[in-house]
C-alpha positions as CSV (number, residue, x, y, z in Angstrom):
1,X,25.6,-21.1,13.1
2,X,25.5,-16.8,11.5
3,X,23.2,-16.4,8.1
4,X,20.6,-14.6,6.1
5,X,18.3,-14.5,3.3
6,X,17.7,-12.5,0.5
7,X,14.6,-12.2,-0.9
8,X,13.7,-15.8,0.6
9,X,16.9,-17.4,-0.1
10,X,19.6,-18.4,2.6
11,X,23.1,-18.3,2.0
12,X,22.9,-21.6,4.3
13,X,21.3,-23.0,0.4
14,X,24.4,-21.1,-1.3
15,X,27.1,-23.2,0.5
16,X,28.0,-19.7,2.6
17,X,29.8,-19.6,5.7
18,X,29.6,-16.1,8.1
19,X,32.9,-16.4,9.9
20,X,31.5,-12.9,11.9
21,X,28.2,-12.4,13.5
22,X,26.3,-9.8,11.1
23,X,24.5,-6.9,13.1
24,X,22.3,-4.4,10.9
25,X,23.0,-1.0,10.5
26,X,21.6,1.6,12.1
27,X,20.7,5.1,11.1
28,X,21.2,8.4,12.4
29,X,18.7,12.1,11.5
30,X,21.0,14.3,9.5
31,X,21.2,17.5,10.5
32,X,22.3,20.5,9.3
33,X,24.0,23.8,10.9
34,X,23.0,27.2,10.4
35,X,24.9,30.1,10.5
36,X,23.1,33.4,11.7
37,X,25.5,36.9,11.8
38,X,26.4,38.1,14.4
39,X,25.2,34.9,16.3
40,X,28.8,33.1,16.9
41,X,27.2,29.0,17.5
42,X,25.6,27.7,14.7
43,X,22.4,25.8,14.9
44,X,22.0,22.2,14.4
45,X,18.5,21.7,13.0
46,X,17.6,18.2,13.0
47,X,15.9,17.5,8.8
48,X,13.8,14.3,9.2
49,X,16.5,12.7,6.4
50,X,18.0,9.7,6.8
51,X,20.5,8.3,4.8
52,X,21.4,4.5,3.7
53,X,24.2,3.0,5.6
54,X,26.2,0.4,3.8
55,X,27.6,-3.1,5.8
56,X,29.5,-6.1,4.8
57,X,29.4,-8.9,5.2
58,X,33.0,-11.6,4.2
59,X,31.2,-15.1,3.8
60,X,32.8,-18.4,2.9
61,X,31.7,-20.4,-0.7
62,X,32.3,-23.7,0.8
63,X,31.1,-25.4,-2.3
64,X,32.5,-23.7,-5.4
65,X,29.2,-25.9,-7.5
66,X,27.0,-23.0,-6.2
67,X,28.9,-20.3,-7.4
68,X,26.5,-18.6,-10.7
69,X,23.7,-19.3,-8.3
70,X,25.5,-16.8,-5.6
71,X,26.2,-14.0,-8.2
72,X,22.7,-14.4,-9.9
73,X,20.6,-14.2,-6.4
74,X,23.1,-11.6,-4.9
75,X,22.1,-9.0,-7.5
76,X,19.6,-6.0,-7.6
77,X,17.1,-4.8,-5.3
78,X,15.7,-6.6,-2.7
79,X,14.7,-7.4,0.9
80,X,17.4,-8.5,3.5
81,X,16.9,-11.0,6.8
82,X,19.7,-11.3,8.7
83,X,19.6,-13.9,11.7
84,X,20.4,-11.3,14.5
85,X,17.0,-10.3,14.6
86,X,14.8,-12.7,12.4
87,X,12.3,-10.4,12.9
88,X,12.8,-7.2,10.8
89,X,14.1,-7.4,7.5
90,X,15.8,-4.4,5.4
91,X,14.9,-3.2,2.3
92,X,19.0,-2.6,0.5
93,X,20.8,-3.0,-2.6
94,X,23.6,-5.5,-3.5
95,X,26.6,-4.0,-4.2
96,X,28.3,-5.6,-7.9
97,X,30.0,-8.5,-6.3
98,X,34.4,-9.0,-7.4
99,X,35.3,-11.4,-10.5
100,X,33.6,-14.6,-9.3
101,X,36.8,-16.4,-10.6
102,X,38.0,-13.7,-8.2
103,X,35.9,-15.3,-5.7
104,X,36.5,-19.1,-6.5
105,X,40.6,-18.5,-6.1
106,X,39.7,-16.6,-2.7
107,X,36.9,-19.2,-1.6
108,X,35.7,-15.1,0.0
109,X,33.0,-13.3,-0.7
110,X,32.4,-10.1,0.3
111,X,29.3,-8.8,-0.1
112,X,27.9,-5.2,0.5
113,X,24.3,-4.3,1.5
114,X,23.1,-0.8,0.3
115,X,20.4,-0.4,3.1
116,X,17.6,1.6,3.6
117,X,16.2,2.8,5.9
118,X,14.8,1.6,8.6
119,X,14.8,-1.5,9.8
120,X,10.7,-3.4,9.3
121,X,8.5,-5.4,11.1
122,X,8.3,-8.4,9.2
123,X,4.7,-9.8,11.1
124,X,2.9,-5.8,11.9
125,X,1.0,-5.7,14.6
126,X,-3.3,-4.9,12.9
127,X,-5.5,-3.8,14.9
128,X,-8.9,-3.7,14.6
129,X,-10.5,0.5,15.4
130,X,-14.0,1.3,16.4
131,X,-16.0,3.9,16.4
132,X,-14.9,5.3,19.8
133,X,-11.1,5.9,20.8
134,X,-8.9,2.6,20.9
135,X,-5.3,2.2,22.0
136,X,-2.7,1.7,19.1
137,X,0.8,0.9,20.4
138,X,3.6,1.8,18.1
139,X,6.0,0.0,19.7
140,X,8.7,1.8,17.0
141,X,11.9,3.5,17.9
142,X,10.7,5.9,15.7
143,X,6.3,7.2,13.9
144,X,5.1,4.5,11.8
145,X,3.7,5.3,8.6
146,X,-0.1,3.1,8.6
147,X,-2.4,1.2,6.2
148,X,-5.5,1.5,7.5
149,X,-7.9,-0.8,6.2
150,X,-11.3,0.4,5.3
151,X,-13.8,-2.4,4.6
152,X,-18.0,-1.3,3.7
153,X,-21.2,-2.4,3.0
154,X,-22.6,-3.6,-0.3
155,X,-26.0,-1.0,-0.5
156,X,-28.7,-1.7,-1.9
157,X,-28.8,-0.8,-5.2
158,X,-26.7,1.7,-7.1
159,X,-26.7,5.2,-6.4
160,X,-25.9,6.9,-9.9
161,X,-28.7,6.4,-12.4
162,X,-27.3,5.4,-15.5
163,X,-23.9,4.2,-14.1
164,X,-24.1,0.8,-14.7
165,X,-20.0,-0.4,-14.4
166,X,-20.1,1.8,-10.9
167,X,-17.1,3.5,-11.8
168,X,-18.2,7.4,-10.9
169,X,-19.7,9.0,-13.7
170,X,-21.9,8.3,-17.0
171,X,-19.8,7.6,-20.7
172,X,-21.4,5.5,-24.1
173,X,-19.5,2.8,-22.3
174,X,-22.5,2.2,-19.7
175,X,-24.9,2.6,-22.8
176,X,-23.3,-0.5,-24.4
177,X,-22.8,-2.4,-21.3
178,X,-27.0,-1.7,-21.3
179,X,-26.9,-3.5,-25.3
180,X,-25.0,-5.9,-24.3
181,X,-27.2,-7.0,-21.1
182,X,-29.9,-6.9,-23.8
183,X,-28.6,-9.6,-26.3
184,X,-27.2,-12.0,-22.7
185,X,-30.9,-11.8,-21.8
186,X,-31.8,-12.8,-25.3
187,X,-29.9,-15.4,-25.0
188,X,-30.4,-16.6,-21.7
189,X,-27.3,-15.9,-20.2
190,X,-28.0,-12.6,-18.3
191,X,-24.5,-11.0,-15.9
192,X,-25.5,-8.3,-14.3
193,X,-25.8,-8.3,-10.6
194,X,-29.2,-6.7,-9.6
195,X,-27.7,-3.1,-8.2
196,X,-26.2,-3.0,-11.9
197,X,-30.1,-4.0,-13.5
198,X,-31.3,-1.5,-11.2
199,X,-28.7,1.2,-12.6
200,X,-29.7,0.6,-16.0
201,X,-33.4,-0.2,-15.6
202,X,-33.4,3.9,-16.4
203,X,-36.8,4.0,-16.9
204,X,-37.2,1.6,-13.8
205,X,-39.4,-0.9,-15.4
206,X,-38.2,-4.0,-14.7
207,X,-36.9,-4.7,-18.2
208,X,-34.3,-3.8,-19.8
209,X,-33.9,-2.0,-23.9
210,X,-32.9,-0.3,-26.3
211,X,-34.4,2.8,-24.4
212,X,-33.0,2.3,-21.6
213,X,-29.7,2.3,-23.4
214,X,-30.8,5.9,-25.2
215,X,-31.1,7.4,-21.9
216,X,-27.7,6.9,-20.6
217,X,-26.7,8.7,-24.3
218,X,-28.8,11.0,-23.8
219,X,-27.2,11.5,-20.2
220,X,-23.8,12.6,-22.1
221,X,-25.4,13.9,-24.7
222,X,-25.9,16.2,-22.5
223,X,-23.3,16.2,-19.6
224,X,-25.3,15.4,-16.9
225,X,-22.4,13.7,-15.3
226,X,-21.4,13.0,-11.6
227,X,-18.8,14.7,-10.6
228,X,-16.3,12.2,-9.7
229,X,-14.4,13.8,-7.0
230,X,-17.9,14.2,-5.5
231,X,-17.7,11.2,-2.7
232,X,-21.0,9.4,-2.5
233,X,-20.4,9.7,1.5
234,X,-17.6,10.5,3.6
235,X,-15.4,8.2,6.4
236,X,-13.8,10.1,8.9
237,X,-10.8,9.0,10.3
238,X,-9.6,10.3,14.0
239,X,-5.5,10.1,14.9
240,X,-5.3,11.4,18.5
241,X,-7.9,13.6,17.5
242,X,-6.4,14.6,14.3
243,X,-8.4,14.3,11.0
244,X,-8.5,12.1,8.1
245,X,-11.8,12.5,6.2
246,X,-12.1,9.6,2.7
247,X,-14.3,10.0,0.2
248,X,-16.4,7.2,-0.7
249,X,-17.1,7.1,-4.4
250,X,-20.0,5.1,-5.4
251,X,-18.1,2.2,-6.9
252,X,-17.2,1.8,-3.5
253,X,-20.4,1.4,-1.3
254,X,-21.8,0.1,-5.2
255,X,-19.4,-3.7,-4.6
256,X,-18.1,-3.6,-1.0
257,X,-15.1,-3.1,-1.7
258,X,-12.8,-2.2,0.6
259,X,-10.7,1.3,1.5
260,X,-7.3,1.6,1.4
261,X,-4.6,4.3,3.1
262,X,-1.3,3.8,2.9
263,X,0.5,6.0,4.8
264,X,4.4,5.4,3.8
265,X,3.0,5.7,-0.2
266,X,0.8,8.9,0.3
267,X,-2.1,7.6,-1.4
268,X,-6.0,5.4,-1.3
269,X,-7.6,3.2,-3.2
270,X,-9.1,0.3,-3.9
271,X,-9.0,-2.8,-6.1
272,X,-11.8,-2.6,-8.8
273,X,-13.7,-5.5,-9.9
274,X,-10.6,-6.3,-11.7
275,X,-8.2,-6.3,-10.1
276,X,-7.0,-2.9,-10.8
277,X,-5.7,-0.4,-8.3
278,X,-8.5,3.1,-8.2
279,X,-6.3,6.0,-6.8
280,X,-9.5,8.6,-4.7
281,X,-6.7,10.5,-2.9
282,X,-8.9,13.2,-4.9
283,X,-11.6,12.6,-2.8
284,X,-10.7,12.9,0.1
285,X,-9.2,15.5,2.6
286,X,-6.5,16.8,5.3
287,X,-3.1,15.1,6.0
288,X,-2.8,11.1,6.1
289,X,-2.5,10.4,9.9
290,X,1.6,8.9,11.2
291,X,1.3,7.3,14.7
292,X,4.4,8.8,16.9
293,X,6.1,6.1,19.1
294,X,4.1,5.0,21.8
295,X,0.3,4.7,23.0
296,X,-1.3,6.8,19.6
297,X,-5.3,6.2,19.5
298,X,-7.5,5.9,16.8
299,X,-11.8,6.1,15.6
300,X,-13.3,6.0,12.9
301,X,-16.8,8.0,12.0
302,X,-19.7,6.4,9.1
303,X,-22.1,4.3,7.7
304,X,-21.9,1.3,5.7
305,X,-18.9,0.4,7.0
306,X,-17.8,-2.5,7.9
307,X,-14.8,-2.9,9.7
308,X,-11.4,-0.5,10.1
309,X,-8.2,-2.3,11.3
310,X,-4.9,-0.5,11.2
311,X,-1.7,-2.4,10.5
312,X,1.3,-0.5,12.5
313,X,3.8,-1.0,10.4
314,X,6.4,-0.9,13.1
315,X,10.2,0.2,12.2
316,X,13.1,0.3,13.4
317,X,16.1,2.9,13.7
């Protein structure tokens, strides 16, 4: 029996019967026609653009009591999986449905999905790469925009003295954190990690005092902040000989965070201790890699790296 799943809800659970087997659409690259004066032929040039494709599924309503659930489910954007391709999903938008009364009278419901390019693997391939070239096989029918996860080892101490919250710069916030920690210590409830304590102990006395907070404020007043675009170190990702230099800031090293290179979103970021996404594109240079179809070769170089994995994110036309 044919079915579809939209936003994790099965059409069979909605009481919808599909008389015809649904097949996903395919997407073709658009072609520009260029006319040059004096030349009789037209030059056809692919422009790298893929247009949305519509897909209509005609369903039979077998349970009229579920009509409100049907209409609330089949609305807006979401992820579509077809019974004919259970290993793939399509990002799409459901066009407005016909009025409920009309659908009940007909006992049928035409559903139009506006399907965005492309079909993606539900379970993308994840490959671990090392410091020598590793084969990464992209089984897609089109190039892939992978996600590269660079897991860093936690360093013994922060690099920047006075940067208590490890955000790559010295601000009055750091001094406030020191004063708050002095009160916590007095109450017998210290909260600083050893790395934070080392960053806050400006005179290396082994204790925190108001003098440490004053020293941090003095650095702020003297405008001696660390340049947040200057990385503490670099990790280089090599893809088929091309390089991407990923700058690793102080906070990542001090906490052992993972840096994510999302080539589809064209974004490099990490999640801080509060789970907030921190964009560090300004630390990096050169282009984010794409994986052509077939075999690719990747490796990395850099210190303090615990491991690097590549999520291929296969997709098909």
